[in-house]
C-alpha positions in Angstrom: -4.5 20.9 -33.1 -5.1 18.3 -35.7 -4.8 14.6 -35.2 -1.3 14.2 -36.8 0.1 17.1 -34.8 -1.4 15.6 -31.6 0.2 12.2 -32.3 3.6 13.7 -33.2 3.8 16.1 -30.3 2.4 14.0 -27.4 5.1 13.0 -24.9 5.3 10.8 -21.9 5.2 13.1 -18.9 6.4 11.9 -15.5 6.5 15.2 -13.6 3.4 17.3 -12.9 2.5 20.7 -11.5 0.7 20.6 -8.1 -2.5 21.7 -9.8 -5.9 20.0 -9.6 -7.6 19.0 -12.8 -11.2 20.1 -13.1 -13.7 17.2 -13.0 -15.2 18.3 -16.3 -11.8 17.8 -17.9 -11.4 14.4 -16.4 -14.8 13.4 -17.7 -13.8 14.7 -21.1 -10.8 12.3 -21.1 -12.9 9.3 -20.3 -15.5 10.4 -22.9 -12.7 10.6 -25.5 -11.5 7.1 -24.6 -15.0 5.8 -25.1 -14.7 6.6 -28.8 -11.9 4.0 -29.2 -12.5 1.1 -31.5 -13.0 -2.3 -29.8 -13.5 -5.9 -30.7 -17.0 -6.4 -32.0 -17.8 -3.1 -30.1 -17.4 -4.9 -26.8 -15.9 -1.8 -25.1 -14.0 -3.7 -22.4 -12.0 -0.8 -21.0 -13.1 0.8 -17.7 -11.6 3.6 -15.7 -11.3 4.4 -12.0 -10.4 8.1 -11.7 -8.6 8.8 -8.5 -7.9 12.4 -7.2 -8.0 11.6 -3.5 -4.5 12.1 -2.2 -4.7 9.4 0.5 -5.8 6.8 -2.1 -3.0 7.9 -4.5 -0.4 7.7 -1.7 -1.6 4.2 -0.8 -1.3 3.0 -4.4 2.2 4.6 -4.6 3.2 2.9 -1.4 1.7 -0.6 -1.9 0.9 -1.0 -5.6 4.2 -0.5 -7.5 6.1 -3.7 -6.6 8.7 -1.6 -4.8 9.5 0.4 -7.9 10.5 3.8 -6.4 10.4 5.5 -9.8 6.8 4.7 -10.4 5.9 5.5 -6.7 7.4 9.0 -7.2 5.4 9.5 -10.5 2.2 8.5 -8.8 2.8 10.6 -5.7 3.6 13.6 -7.9 0.4 13.3 -10.0 -2.8 15.2 -9.1 -4.7 12.3 -10.7 -4.2 8.6 -11.2 -6.5 6.8 -13.6 -6.6 3.0 -13.2 -7.6 1.3 -16.4 -9.3 -2.0 -16.1 -11.0 -4.4 -18.5 -14.2 -6.5 -18.2 -13.0 -10.1 -18.5 -13.9 -12.6 -21.3 -15.5 -10.1 -23.7 -13.0 -9.0 -26.3 -11.9 -11.9 -28.5 -14.8 -14.1 -27.5 -18.1 -15.2 -28.9 -21.3 -14.7 -27.0 -21.2 -18.3 -25.8 -17.7 -17.6 -24.2 -15.6 -19.5 -26.7 -12.5 -17.7 -28.1 -13.1 -16.2 -31.6 -9.4 -16.5 -32.7 -6.2 -18.1 -31.6 -5.4 -14.9 -29.8 -8.1 -15.6 -27.2 -8.2 -12.8 -24.7 -5.3 -11.0 -26.4 -7.8 -8.6 -27.8 -8.6 -7.3 -24.3 -5.1 -5.8 -24.0 -5.2 -4.6 -27.6 -8.5 -2.8 -27.0 -7.3 -1.4 -23.7 -4.1 -0.2 -25.3 -6.1 1.7 -28.0 -8.3 3.2 -25.3 -5.3 4.2 -23.2 -3.7 5.9 -26.2 -7.0 7.7 -27.0 -7.1 9.0 -23.4 -3.4 10.1 -23.5 -3.9 11.9 -26.8 -7.0 13.6 -25.4 -5.0 14.6 -22.3 -2.4 16.2 -24.6 -5.0 18.0 -26.6 -6.4 19.4 -23.4 -3.0 20.6 -22.1 -2.3 17.7 -19.8 0.5 15.2 -19.7 0.3 11.5 -19.0 2.3 8.3 -18.6 0.9 4.8 -18.9 2.5 2.6 -16.3 2.6 -1.2 -16.4 5.1 -2.0 -13.7 2.5 -2.1 -11.0 0.9 -4.6 -8.6 -2.3 -5.3 -10.5 -3.9 -7.3 -7.7 -3.0 -4.9 -4.9 -4.4 -1.9 -6.9 -7.6 -3.9 -7.7 -8.0 -4.5 -4.0 -7.3 -0.8 -3.0 -9.9 0.5 -5.5 -12.4 -2.3 -4.8 -12.5 -3.3 -8.5 -15.5 -5.4 -9.4 -14.7 -9.1 -9.6 -15.4 -9.4 -13.3 -12.7 -6.8 -14.1 -8.9 -6.9 -14.3 -6.5 -4.0 -13.9 -4.6 -3.3 -17.1 -2.7 -0.1 -16.5 -2.2 2.9 -14.2 -2.1 6.3 -16.0 -0.7 9.3 -14.1 -2.2 12.5 -15.4 -1.6 16.2 -14.7 -0.4 19.5 -16.0 3.2 19.0 -17.2 6.0 20.5 -15.2 7.9 20.5 -18.5 7.6 18.9 -21.9 10.3 16.3 -22.6 12.2 16.3 -25.9 11.1 13.8 -28.5 13.1 10.6 -28.3 14.6 9.2 -31.5 12.1 7.4 -33.8 12.5 4.7 -36.4 12.2 5.7 -40.0 9.4 4.3 -42.1 11.9 2.1 -43.9 13.1 0.7 -40.5 9.5 -0.1 -39.4 7.6 -1.2 -42.5 7.7 -3.6 -45.4 5.8 -2.7 -48.5 4.7 -5.6 -50.6 
């Protein structure tokens, strides 16, 4: 599948088959994410790949701010990938001063790009994914023993899709863009 087809056919998947994902496939997802562009090539995104059912259940029970929908997604996924970021790299000079008025805003920008690269790679490999932000970042960081210099940025449920959702309505080019 070419890049445009991958972008246009990728869907957010929230229900997965009860089928383990081979470790080599999971490694391929992380490798694909590593090719994402990043602020001054700082590559702040990091990933904790969780396939242990007890750890996944603990995050579903304690790390979703009581959101039953996200708990169900996490519990139904054969893999949960927690994305984190190394603090104070993207958007900063080597001496630690912000490079732009956006400060550490580039951290989330770079992590978003990396998460999308991972999600597109998942789609290309026959997997589905959903990037979740309604999570308890600090609790998840504690559960996975995240290094102190990192911050959780997202939780990504990954698995073989139970079904492929229909494409939701999209804006037209004229609704989204101005040409000057």
